[in-house]
C-alpha positions in Angstrom: 144.9 99.1 105.2 145.6 96.8 108.2 147.1 99.7 110.1 144.1 101.7 109.7 141.2 99.3 109.9 142.5 96.9 113.1 138.9 95.3 113.3 137.6 92.4 111.2 134.0 94.4 111.3 135.8 97.3 109.6 136.9 95.2 107.0 133.8 94.0 106.1 131.9 97.4 106.0 134.8 98.6 103.5 134.6 95.7 101.4 130.8 96.1 101.1 130.9 99.9 100.7 133.5 99.1 97.9 131.1 97.0 96.0 128.0 98.4 96.8 128.3 102.2 96.1 129.8 101.9 92.6 127.1 99.4 91.6 124.3 102.2 92.8 125.9 104.7 90.8 126.4 102.8 87.8 122.7 101.9 88.2 121.3 105.4 88.4 123.6 106.7 85.3 122.7 103.5 83.2 119.1 104.5 83.9 119.6 108.2 83.1 121.4 107.3 79.9 118.9 104.7 79.0 115.9 106.9 79.9 114.0 104.6 82.2 112.5 107.4 84.1 111.7 109.4 81.0 109.2 107.2 79.6 105.6 108.2 80.0 103.1 106.1 81.8 100.2 105.2 80.2 96.8 106.6 81.3 94.8 105.2 83.8 91.5 104.2 82.8 88.8 106.1 85.1 86.4 104.1 87.0 82.8 104.7 86.7 81.2 106.0 89.5 77.4 106.3 90.0 75.6 109.5 89.5 74.4 111.3 92.9 71.0 110.8 93.5 68.8 113.4 95.3 67.0 110.6 97.6 67.9 109.7 101.3 69.2 106.1 101.7 66.5 104.1 103.9 68.8 103.5 106.6 69.2 107.3 107.3 65.4 108.4 107.0 64.3 110.7 109.8 60.9 109.5 111.0 58.7 112.2 112.0 57.2 112.1 115.8 53.4 111.1 115.6 
């Protein structure tokens, strides 16, 4: 490994990759096996909205020219 990787920075990158990649793959496999992504989410309670009215708000009332 010393002949291929001659700088210290490359050694650190290889060490991180050797640790991180198997952990990421293992985490995804574990989640698939355990069914963590397959559990349905509970339905969201809808928020009550006011019924639309036919009247125009007072701030937007157009006054006729007199």
